[in-house]
C-alpha positions as CSV (number, residue, x, y, z in Angstrom):
1,M,0.0,0.0,0.0
2,N,1.3,3.4,-0.9
3,R,2.3,5.8,1.9
4,W,-0.4,8.2,1.2
5,W,-3.1,5.6,1.6
6,P,-4.6,5.5,5.1
7,K,-4.0,2.4,7.2
8,G,-6.1,0.4,9.5
9,P,-9.9,1.0,9.9
10,A,-9.6,4.4,8.1
11,G,-8.2,2.7,5.0
12,D,-11.1,0.2,5.0
13,V,-13.6,3.0,5.2
14,V,-11.9,4.8,2.3
15,S,-11.9,1.5,0.3
16,A,-15.6,0.9,1.0
17,G,-16.4,4.5,-0.1
18,L,-14.5,4.0,-3.4
19,V,-16.2,0.7,-4.1
20,L,-19.6,2.4,-3.4
21,A,-18.8,5.2,-5.7
22,L,-17.7,2.8,-8.5
23,V,-20.8,0.5,-8.1
24,L,-23.3,3.5,-8.0
25,T,-21.7,5.2,-10.9
26,Y,-21.9,2.1,-13.1
27,T,-25.4,1.2,-11.9
28,L,-26.9,4.7,-12.3
29,A,-25.5,4.9,-15.8
30,Q,-27.8,2.0,-16.9
31,D,-31.1,2.6,-18.7
32,V,-33.2,1.1,-15.9
33,P,-32.6,2.7,-12.5
34,P,-32.3,0.4,-9.5
35,G,-35.0,2.1,-7.5
36,P,-34.8,2.8,-3.7
37,W,-34.6,-0.9,-2.7
38,G,-31.8,-1.5,-5.1
39,L,-29.9,1.6,-3.9
40,A,-30.4,0.5,-0.3
41,L,-28.9,-3.0,-1.1
42,I,-26.0,-1.4,-2.9
43,V,-25.2,1.0,0.0
44,L,-25.5,-1.8,2.6
45,S,-23.4,-4.3,0.6
46,C,-20.7,-1.7,0.0
47,G,-20.9,-0.1,3.5
48,V,-20.2,-3.3,5.4
49,L,-16.9,-3.5,3.6
50,A,-15.7,-0.8,6.0
51,V,-15.4,-3.4,8.8
52,R,-14.4,-6.3,6.6
53,R,-11.1,-6.8,8.4
54,R,-12.6,-6.7,11.9
55,Y,-15.6,-8.9,11.1
56,P,-14.6,-10.9,7.9
57,V,-17.1,-13.7,8.3
58,P,-20.2,-11.5,9.0
59,V,-19.3,-9.2,6.2
60,A,-18.9,-12.0,3.8
61,V,-22.4,-13.4,4.8
62,A,-23.9,-9.8,4.5
63,T,-22.5,-9.2,1.0
64,M,-23.7,-12.7,-0.1
65,L,-27.2,-11.9,1.1
66,G,-27.0,-8.4,-0.5
67,V,-26.0,-9.9,-3.9
68,G,-28.5,-12.7,-3.5
69,L,-31.3,-10.3,-3.0
70,Y,-30.2,-7.7,-5.5
71,Y,-29.9,-9.7,-8.7
72,P,-33.2,-11.7,-8.5
73,L,-35.3,-8.7,-7.2
74,I,-33.7,-5.7,-9.0
75,G,-31.8,-7.0,-12.1
76,A,-28.4,-7.6,-13.5
77,G,-27.4,-4.1,-14.3
78,S,-25.0,-3.5,-11.4
79,P,-21.5,-4.7,-10.5
80,V,-22.6,-5.2,-6.8
81,L,-21.1,-8.7,-7.1
82,L,-17.7,-6.9,-6.6
83,T,-18.5,-6.5,-2.9
84,L,-18.9,-10.3,-2.4
85,M,-15.6,-10.9,-4.3
86,I,-13.8,-8.4,-2.0
87,A,-15.3,-10.1,1.1
88,L,-14.2,-13.5,-0.1
89,Y,-10.7,-12.2,-0.7
90,T,-10.6,-10.8,2.8
91,L,-11.8,-14.1,4.3
92,S,-9.1,-16.1,2.5
93,A,-6.4,-13.5,3.1
94,Q,-7.0,-13.6,6.9
95,G,-6.9,-17.4,7.0
96,Y,-10.6,-18.2,7.0
97,L,-10.3,-20.3,3.9
98,R,-13.0,-22.8,4.9
99,A,-15.5,-20.1,5.7
100,A,-14.7,-18.5,2.3
101,A,-15.2,-21.8,0.5
102,V,-18.6,-22.3,2.3
103,V,-19.8,-18.8,1.3
104,A,-18.5,-19.3,-2.3
105,G,-20.2,-22.7,-2.5
106,I,-23.5,-21.3,-1.2
107,T,-23.3,-18.5,-3.8
108,V,-22.7,-20.9,-6.7
109,V,-25.4,-23.4,-5.5
110,A,-27.9,-20.6,-5.0
111,T,-27.1,-19.2,-8.5
112,L,-27.6,-22.6,-10.1
113,A,-30.8,-23.3,-8.2
114,G,-32.2,-19.9,-9.2
115,E,-31.4,-20.6,-12.8
116,L,-33.0,-24.0,-12.7
117,A,-36.2,-22.7,-11.0
118,S,-36.5,-19.7,-13.4
119,A,-38.2,-20.0,-16.8
120,T,-35.7,-17.4,-18.1
121,R,-32.0,-17.8,-18.3
122,H,-30.2,-14.9,-16.6
123,V,-26.8,-16.5,-16.4
124,D,-25.6,-18.3,-19.5
125,D,-22.9,-21.0,-19.5
126,V,-20.1,-18.6,-20.2
127,A,-21.1,-16.3,-17.4
128,M,-21.3,-19.2,-15.0
129,V,-17.9,-20.4,-15.9
130,M,-16.6,-16.8,-15.5
131,L,-18.2,-16.6,-12.1
132,L,-16.6,-19.8,-11.0
133,G,-13.2,-18.6,-12.3
134,W,-13.5,-15.3,-10.5
135,I,-14.3,-17.0,-7.2
136,V,-11.4,-19.5,-7.5
137,A,-9.0,-16.7,-8.5
138,V,-10.1,-14.5,-5.6
139,L,-9.7,-17.3,-3.1
140,A,-6.3,-18.2,-4.5
141,L,-5.1,-14.7,-4.4
142,G,-6.3,-14.3,-0.8
143,R,-4.6,-17.5,0.2
144,L,-1.3,-16.4,-1.5
145,K,-1.4,-13.1,0.4
146,R,-1.9,-15.1,3.6
147,Q,1.1,-17.3,2.9
148,V,3.2,-14.2,2.2
149,E,2.2,-12.6,5.4
150,L,2.9,-15.8,7.4
151,G,6.3,-15.9,5.8
152,R,7.1,-12.3,6.8
153,E,5.9,-13.0,10.3
154,E,8.1,-16.1,10.5
155,E,11.1,-14.1,9.2
156,A,10.5,-11.4,11.8
157,R,10.4,-14.0,14.6
158,R,13.6,-15.6,13.2
159,R,15.4,-12.3,13.1
160,A,14.2,-11.4,16.6
161,T,15.4,-14.8,17.9
162,E,18.8,-14.3,16.2
163,E,19.1,-10.8,17.7
164,R,18.4,-12.1,21.2
165,L,21.0,-14.8,20.7
166,R,23.5,-12.3,19.4
167,I,23.0,-10.0,22.4
168,A,23.2,-13.0,24.8
169,R,26.4,-14.2,23.1
170,E,28.0,-10.8,23.2
171,L,27.2,-10.2,26.8
172,H,28.4,-13.7,27.8
173,D,31.7,-13.3,25.9
174,A,32.3,-9.8,27.1
175,L,31.7,-10.5,30.8
176,G,32.4,-14.2,31.2
177,H,36.2,-13.8,30.8
178,H,36.6,-11.0,33.3
179,L,34.2,-12.5,35.8
180,S,36.2,-15.7,35.6
181,L,39.3,-13.8,36.5
182,I,37.6,-12.1,39.4
183,T,36.3,-15.5,40.7
184,V,39.8,-17.1,40.5
185,Q,41.5,-14.1,42.2
186,A,38.9,-13.9,44.9
187,G,39.5,-17.6,45.7
188,A,43.2,-16.9,45.8
189,A,42.7,-13.9,48.1
190,L,40.6,-16.0,50.5
191,H,43.1,-18.8,50.8
192,A,46.3,-16.7,50.8
193,N,48.3,-16.7,54.0
194,D,50.6,-13.9,52.8
195,P,49.0,-10.4,53.0
196,G,51.1,-9.5,50.0
197,Q,49.4,-12.2,48.0
198,S,46.0,-11.0,49.1
199,T,46.8,-7.5,48.1
200,G,47.9,-8.7,44.7
201,A,44.8,-10.7,44.2
202,L,42.6,-7.8,45.2
203,T,44.5,-5.5,42.8
204,A,43.9,-8.0,40.0
205,I,40.2,-8.1,41.0
206,K,40.0,-4.3,40.8
207,Q,41.7,-4.3,37.4
208,A,39.4,-7.1,36.1
209,G,36.3,-5.3,37.3
210,R,37.4,-2.1,35.6
211,E,38.1,-4.1,32.4
212,A,34.7,-5.8,32.7
213,L,32.9,-2.5,32.9
214,R,34.8,-1.1,29.9
215,E,34.1,-4.3,28.0
216,L,30.4,-4.0,28.9
217,R,30.2,-0.4,27.7
218,S,32.0,-1.4,24.5
219,T,29.6,-4.3,23.9
220,L,26.6,-2.2,24.5
221,D,27.9,0.3,22.0
222,V,28.4,-2.5,19.5
223,L,24.8,-3.6,20.0
224,R,23.6,-0.1,19.3
225,T,26.0,0.8,16.4
226,P,27.8,-1.1,13.6
227,V,30.4,-3.6,14.5
228,D,33.3,-1.4,13.4
229,S,33.9,-0.2,17.0
230,A,34.1,-3.8,18.4
231,P,37.3,-5.3,19.7
232,G,39.4,-7.2,17.1
233,L,42.8,-8.7,16.5
234,D,44.5,-5.5,17.6
235,R,43.4,-6.1,21.1
236,L,44.6,-9.7,21.6
237,D,47.6,-8.5,23.6
238,E,45.1,-7.3,26.3
239,L,43.7,-10.8,26.6
240,F,47.2,-12.3,26.8
241,G,48.1,-9.8,29.6
242,H,45.0,-10.8,31.6
243,A,45.8,-14.5,31.2
244,R,49.4,-14.1,32.2
245,A,48.3,-12.2,35.3
246,M,46.4,-15.3,36.3
247,G,49.5,-17.4,36.1
248,L,49.1,-18.8,32.5
249,T,52.1,-19.0,30.3
250,V,50.8,-17.6,27.0
251,T,52.8,-18.1,23.8
252,A,51.5,-15.9,21.0
253,E,52.4,-16.8,17.4
254,L,50.8,-13.9,15.4
255,A,51.2,-13.4,11.7
256,E,51.8,-9.9,10.3
257,P,48.4,-8.1,10.7
258,R,46.3,-7.8,7.6
259,P,43.0,-5.9,7.1
260,V,40.0,-8.1,7.9
261,P,36.3,-7.4,8.1
262,P,35.3,-6.1,11.5
263,E,32.9,-8.9,12.2
264,I,35.7,-11.4,11.4
265,G,38.1,-9.6,13.8
266,L,35.4,-9.6,16.5
267,A,34.8,-13.4,16.0
268,A,38.5,-14.2,16.3
269,Y,38.9,-12.0,19.4
270,R,35.9,-13.7,21.1
271,I,37.2,-17.2,20.2
272,V,40.6,-16.5,21.8
273,Q,38.9,-14.9,24.8
274,E,36.6,-17.9,25.4
275,A,39.5,-20.4,24.9
276,L,41.6,-18.5,27.5
277,T,38.7,-18.4,29.9
278,N,38.2,-22.1,29.5
279,A,41.9,-22.7,30.2
280,I,41.8,-20.7,33.3
281,R,38.5,-22.0,34.8
282,H,38.1,-25.6,33.6
283,S,41.1,-27.3,32.0
284,G,43.7,-26.6,34.7
285,A,46.2,-25.6,32.1
286,S,49.5,-23.9,32.8
287,T,50.5,-23.0,29.3
288,V,48.5,-21.9,26.2
289,V,49.7,-21.4,22.7
290,V,47.7,-19.0,20.4
291,R,48.4,-19.0,16.7
292,V,46.8,-16.5,14.3
293,R,47.8,-16.8,10.6
294,Y,46.4,-16.2,7.2
295,G,45.9,-18.9,4.6
296,D,46.5,-18.6,0.9
297,D,42.8,-19.6,0.4
298,G,41.5,-16.3,1.8
299,E,41.0,-17.5,5.4
300,L,42.0,-16.4,8.8
301,R,43.0,-19.3,10.9
302,V,42.9,-19.1,14.7
303,E,44.3,-22.0,16.8
304,I,44.4,-22.2,20.6
305,E,46.0,-25.2,22.4
306,D,46.6,-25.7,26.1
307,N,48.1,-28.4,28.2
308,G,45.1,-28.9,30.5
309,S,43.4,-32.1,31.5
310,G,42.0,-32.8,28.1
311,G,39.5,-35.7,27.8
312,P,35.8,-35.4,26.7
313,I,34.5,-31.9,26.0
314,T,31.3,-30.9,27.8
315,P,29.7,-28.2,25.7
316,G,28.7,-25.1,27.7
317,H,27.4,-21.7,26.8
318,G,30.9,-20.5,25.8
319,L,31.7,-23.4,23.5
320,R,28.3,-23.2,21.9
321,G,28.7,-19.5,21.5
322,M,32.0,-20.0,19.7
323,R,30.4,-22.4,17.3
324,E,27.4,-20.1,16.6
325,R,29.7,-17.1,16.1
326,V,32.0,-19.0,13.6
327,R,29.0,-20.4,11.8
328,A,27.4,-16.9,11.5
329,A,30.6,-15.7,10.0
330,G,30.6,-18.4,7.4
331,G,33.6,-20.3,8.9
332,E,34.3,-23.6,10.5
333,L,35.3,-24.5,14.1
334,T,36.7,-27.8,15.3
335,M,37.8,-28.9,18.8
336,P,39.7,-32.2,18.3
337,A,39.8,-34.4,21.3
338,R,43.2,-34.9,22.8
339,D,44.7,-36.9,25.7
340,T,46.0,-33.7,27.3
341,G,44.8,-30.3,26.8
342,L,42.1,-28.7,24.6
343,A,42.6,-27.5,21.1
344,V,40.3,-25.0,19.3
345,H,40.8,-24.5,15.6
346,A,38.8,-21.9,13.7
347,R,38.8,-21.0,10.0
348,L,37.2,-17.7,9.1
349,P,36.7,-16.3,5.6
350,I,38.3,-12.9,5.0
351,G,37.9,-12.4,1.3
352,G,39.7,-13.5,-1.9
353,R,43.0,-15.1,-2.4
354,R,46.0,-13.2,-1.3
């Protein structure tokens, strides 16, 4: 519908008025005027179209009765049948296909019965076929419109679900790492016998809390604005510094930086962040190796390997988030099982061959 066309009930009233004007103009142009009863049936049949979306079934029945009374009592010189077609279309478009089929069937049966009972033919074979064709076409168009609307609603729901998952994933990735650091350092402070160790742990907690707040603000900015301002490969050193402060030995093997799409840089950053968090909290690792390199096939390859306990991998929110993030970026993530330690290998597309 064009922007200038009124929406909602106002649009239905305008549509009904236009249909009334069209039907009256054509009817009054005929040689035989419809008379007061004919005009009343036309006005009523067109007028009820103003509420056709709110009361589709009653409106369809009303237009069927109006048409059923007009043509036998007044004559055939009016396109008032248009009101019934609009009502049938509305029924079908709003999902009342069975009700539309019942009204259409009654219309056809009543027309045939009237012709058989009358000594004069008012509707010849061609007109009857055309009537059936119009009814089928109207119902089919209404059904098609219904399917299109259902598809749009489903797409809107899918997008909303994806957006909620994206927000949840960003918040988990942004806060989980720093909160893990805070938890570990708080435990160290509680069990430390040396006041100096407690002071160091509390200092680390303070720093991790500050970083968590900064990361949260940055994540909220990313959710409101394009991803260009999100963390990327240029901030990996910050993650390495946090991990080393927790006692991990981090070996970074980083290739010469190249321009990558912001969403790919963010995905790589979050993968490394989650892998380091897992090494600190769950695997009991003491060393971690992080490799970032560029393949000749136009891929960014991120590999993180630790020397933790290894064994079966229990998927949590973090690991699922990594898989979803890589999949959304069009890449591939694998976590091959090893006897010792956890390995995370990600391949992310960054463009053409280099």
